[in-house]
N, C-alpha and C positions, 0 to 999 in steps of 0.2 A: 420554856427554855429551848426545846427542840425545835419550834417555830422559828427562833430567833439564830438559832446555829444554822439551819437551812435558808434562812435568808443572808448569812453572813457568806456563805458558800457562794449562793447566786450572784450577789453582788460583784465577787470577785472574779467570777468566771465570765461575767458581763462585760466588764471592765475590758475584756480582751479582745469582745467582738466588734466588727465593723458596724458602723451605724447602718441601721435596716433604710432599704429605699423606700421614700413613700409613693412614687411614682407606679403607676400603673396605666394598664390598656385602657382605663376609663379616661387619663390625661391627653394619650393620643387622640381617640375619639372625640373628645372635648374640642381640642384646638384643631382639629381637622375639617369640622362643621362651617358650613356658610348659610346665611340666610340674606343675601344682598339688600341693603338699605340702600338711602341717596335720597335725590331730590323727590319732592311730593309727583311731579310729573311720570317719573319712572315708577315710583309704589304705586300710585294710583291705578296706572295702567299694567298694575300686574308684575312690573321687571320685563315684560316681553319686548326688549329693543333690540335684540342681538342682529336681525334683521333691519330692523328699522333705520339705527345710526342716529346721527345728530343728537345725542343726548349724553351729558355727560358721565353719568352714573353707569350708562350701559359701556363704559370701559373695562370696568371692573369683569364684564363678562364676554364680550368681543371687542377686541382693540382698534376693528375696523370701523367702528362706529365714529372715530375720529375723523377719518376719511370724508364723512358725508356733510360735516358742516361746511355750511357756505357762506358764515361770519364769523367774527370773534365774538365769543360768549363767554361770561361770568356768572356764576352761580352760587348762593349760598342757602343753606337750609339750619337756620338757627333755632327752629322751632319743631322737637319731635317731643310728645308728651306721650308716654306709654303706661297704660293701667293694665296690672296683673291681676288676674283671679286665679286661684288656685284651690280644686276642691281634691282632698285625697280621701278615698274609703279603705280603711285597714278593719279587718273583721268586723264589719256591720257599722263601725262608727266614721262618721263625715268630721273631718277638718275642713274649713276654710280659712283661707287668706287673701288679702290684698293689698297691693302697694302703688305705688305712681312714683314714676321717673322722670327727669328732665334730661334731654341728651342732644348733640349736635350728630347730624348725621351726613353731611357733604358741604365741601367749599373746595370750587377749583375753577379752571378757566380752560377753553380750548381756543387756539388761536390759527388763524388760517393764513398761509403764504402762496399767495397767487403766483402762477408760471405761464409765462407768454410761450409756451412751445408748441411746437405745430407737430409733434410726435401723439400728442393725444394727453398727456399729462397736466392737469388742470391746477393742480394745488398740494403743497406739502401740509400738513397740519400737525400742530402740536397741542399738547396736553399735560397739564399737571394739577394734582388738587389731592384731597383726601376723600374717601368714602368709607362708611362703615360695612363690614362684611358680617359683626354677628354680633349680639346684645348678649350679655351673659346677666343684666340685671334680674333677680326674681327672689322671691322667699316664698316658702312653703312647710306647713306643719303637717306631721302624721301622727295620729295619736290613736292607741285603742287597746284592748285586752288581749295578751298573748295566748296563744293556745299550748298551754303547758310548754313552753319555749322561752330560752333565754339566750342572749348573745354567748354568756357565759359556756353554755352548751357547745359551742363552736370552739373555745378554749380547750375545754377539757377533750374534746376529740383528737386535737393535735397532741396535746401533751401526756396523756397516759402513756406509761411506759418510759416517759424520756428523763434523763439527768435534771436536775435543776440548773445545772450550768448551759445548758442548751436553750434555754427559755427565750422567745425572741423578745423584741423591747415590748411589745403590747402584751405579751404574757406574762412579762415582768411587772406592768403596771398592774395588773390585776392583783397578783401575788400580794405586791406592797398594798393594797387596798383590802385585801383580806377576802376578795371575790373569787380567788382560789386558794384553798387551804390544802395540806396534806396530812394524811393518817400515817403514812408509811413512805420510805424512800420509793418514788416512782410510782405511787398512786395520789390522786388528788380529788377533790370533790370541789364543787361551789355552794354556797348555802341558795342560790338562784336556780341550780340546775332543774329542766323538767318542771318547772312552776308557771302557775299562770299568774301572769305580772303586768302591770299597767306600764306601757311604753309609751315614749315621745318622743319625736325627733322634729327640731327646728334648724331648717336651714338657711343662710341668706347667702346670696352670691351676687357681685358686682363686676363692674367691669366692660371690655369689648375686645374684639378686634379689629383693628382700624388698620385702613392699609393707605398708605401714599402710593400716587401711581403717576408715571411719567410716561407719556404715550407719545408715539409717532405715526403718522398715517398718511396715505397719498389716495388721490383721486384721480382716476385713469377714465376720461371721456365720460362721467359721469355715469360710468356702468360697473366700472369695476373700482372697490375700495379696498384697500390693504391698511393693516397697523399691527401694531406692536407695543405692548404694555411692559415696563418694568414696575413690578409691584414689590413695596415695603412692608409688609404686615406689620404691626406693631400690637402685641399681646398685653393685655394687660388684667390679670383676674385675683380676684379675693372670694375666698369662701370662708364661712364659719358655720359649723353644724353644733350643734347641742343635743345628745343623747341620753336618755333617762330611762331607767326601768325602776319600778318601785313595787314592794311587795303590801299591798293592802290589808294584809290578812294581821298584822300586827303580833304576830307568833315567832318570827325571825329576830335574830339578834345582827342582822343588819337591815334596814327598813328600806335604803334606794341606795344606787347609785348613780353617777351622771359622767360622761365623756364630752370634753368639748375638744374640736378640732378648728386649727386655723391654717388656712393655707392660701399663700400669696406665690403668683407667679408674674415673670416680668420675662418678656423676649423680643426681638427684634428679627425677622427673616429677610427672604428675598425670594422673588419667584418671575418668571418669564409668562406672557400670555401673547398669543399670536392668533390673529383672525382674519378673514376676508368677508366681503358680501359684493355680491354678484348681481346685478339687474339683467335679466336676459329679456324683459318687456318692461312697458312703461307703469304698469300696474301689479309687479310682482319683483320681491328680491328675496334672493337666498343667501343664509348666513352660514358660519363655519367656525370653530374656535376652539384652540387648544389650550390647557394651562398645564405648566410642568408642575410640578411638586414644590411646595415651600420648603424651603431648607432654613430651620431655625438653629445654628452653630451653638448657641447657649443659652439653653433655657435656665432663666434663675429660679430655683423652687427653694421655700423656707416652709416648714411646716411644724406645727406644734400639736402634741396630742396630750390633753391634761387628765386625769381621771382622780376622782373622789369617791369613797363610800360613806354612807350615813347611819349611826345609830338611832334608834327609835327615841332616844331622849335630846334630839337633835344635835349632838355631836358629831364630829366625821372622824375618819380614821387618818386624816392627812393628806395631802393633795399631792400628786406625785405628777410629774411633767418628762415628756420627750420631746427633744427638739432637734429638728433636721434642717441642714442647708446644703442644696445638692444641685450641682450642674450638671445638664446632660444636652445631647442633641436631639432633635425631632424634624422627619421628614414626612409631610402629609402628602394624602394623595393626589394623584394628577385627574384632571377634568377634562371631557371633551363636550362641546355644545354645538347642537344642528339647530337650525331656525328657518323659517318663511315668514314674510309679511306680504300682505296685498293692500296696497296702497289704491285708495280709491278716489281720482280727480283732485287729489293735493288738497283736498278736505277730511278724509279720515283713512285711518288703518285699522288693520286687522291683523294680529301676530301671535305666533306659537312657536314655542321653542322647548327641545329637550336637552337635559344635562344628565352624564353619567360621570358618577365620582366613584372610585373604586375605594370604598372605606377601608377595605381589608390592607390595603398596601402602605400606611402609615408604617413606621420604623421608629425605635428610640434606640440611643446609643450613647455609651459611656468609655472612657478608658479605665474608669473605676469600676464598672459593674457592666457585666455583660446584656442585660436586658432579655434572655433566650427564652425566660419564661414571659416575660409580658409582651414579645413580640410573637411567639406563639399563639397567646391568648387573642390578641389581635387578629390573626388569620382565621382563629375557631370561631371567634364571635361574631365578626362584622365582615359584610360583603359588598355588593353593588348596592349606591344608592341611587334613584332614579328621580328626576324633578322635571316635572312638566309644568310650564308658564305659557298663559294665553293672556292676552291684553287686547284693548282697542281705544282710540282716539278719535272725536268726530268734532269738527267745528258747527256749532249751533248759529253763530254768527261770524263775524270777520275777525273778532275779538275775542269769543267767549266759547270754552270747550270743554266738553265732559268726557269722561275717561272710566274705566272700569276693567277688572283682571282677574283672575284666580289661577294659583299654585297650587300643585300636590307635589308633595315631597314623601316618598316611599321610606318605609323604615329599613335602617341600615344593618340590620340584625341578620345573622346567620338562623336558618332552622328554628324560627319562632320563638327563639330563645327570649326576645322582646320584640314588641309592635310600638314604634315610637312615630309613625308615619304623621304628617301635619299638612292640613289644609290652611289654606290663605285666599281670603276674599278683599276685593279692595273696590273703591272708587273714587274719585276725584274729579275737581273742575279747574281751571286756570284762566285768568286774563293776559292775552297777549296783544302788543303794539309793536310799531316797527323796533321801537330800543327797548322796550321794559318788557317783564313779565312776572306774574306772579302765581303760584299753584297752590292747591291744598289737596289734600289729600286724607282718608280714612283706608286704616287697615284692621282686617280681625284674623286674629289668626288662634287655633286652635289645634291641642296636641294631648293624645292619650297616650301613658307609658306604665308600666309596672315598675315598682321601685322597692327593693328588699333592703329591709332595715339591717340585715346581716347574712350572713351565708344562705342561699336559697335552699340548701337541704335541711335547714331546721326550722324554717319560718316560711310562711306564706306571703306572697308580694302584696303592697299596697296599691290600688290603682288610682294614677295620678294626673287628672284633668287640668292643664294650663290652658286657658283662655287670655288673649292678651288683645287690648285693644288700642290703636296709636294713631295719633294725629299729627299729619306734618304739614308744615309751611314752607315754601322756597320764594326766594326774589333772586331777581338776577335782571341782566342786561344784554344788549347785544350791540355791535359797532362795527 
């Protein structure tokens, strides 16, 4: 009877509270990342085209690449096959997952308008189309035995001494499913607190950050190339997770509980990129580019969290659910790129570039919520991300080319909070005639990072290693 009385008080009190905000610094970090994809030529040579130019996907990095085109060109990348292999190590237990996805990575064209001017300006070039900035597709599983720890420990740490009426929505779910109970006012316990439990997490994500690009550039005397790109990034992100804790001793009045979360995010933004390529000598080009932050004026976020606990006889205490729909604005970090390319008798090139991204500069805002804590967490957790790309291409015959590349992307976390540095190696080949080309590439990407199932003060991290194998094919024409 006491339990029902407390529940009635809590239900009345929480109806007066505003909905909790499901967004946090992780969302800002997720949507601020870039891992440029595009044509098979671009990916096969490690994406190192900022100083080379005349490659459509390079407009995402250095818009001055548009000015180097000497002909009209259309490219289409209809085939990207990605194989994701994940291995999670948690308290001595390995969990492996694998999945395959198919996607498109590029479609666009560059068009040259010749100028018969004696002042040195040889052409104005225009480009428009789409490239993929980041692929969110993946599935991973974490499983193992906890070290006398439960997610409920984090709840108890927050609510001891509280009145029932100030529980947040997640604490209310635990209360309604009997994962949190009370012996007296302001004193709470959980049947799973400080126990060794079998824990499982299955996470599935899908979607991408795709950008529509509108570029303009110019060629001055085949020595100076300038360009600008208006980018319209389009984010489509879906995530589903199911977290389970199970008491396998058979001595508890609740045997297990699970939490299912569904997140759906849709938004469109805008940014500006400016770039320059300078060729001081026939064999070398220097490039530089600056990307303004992307501004997403209306991030549409829907989130559902469902919790159920189960008794040893298989029955459950009922399923309880929280639903949120919330809009906010997001500003992602600025970027700066410097590059150099060495041209070898029009038969080959070797290129290198460096990119700086200030991940701690992301900001979230809303008229309905301050986001002060989230923005402070962004500054505390994330810092500068440094990316190095190197690549090369060589004509083996007049129509057959080979390519290779390598990328290193540093961790964006401050103070060794986490280390998610990424290494990417690529290779490819292509066939090119006067009017037609087709290119193929293989890309291998590997990344290690720590993953906490809940608050790091209560649980050790899982080590998650993700290997991605990607096969890319592009076709196109020149005229």
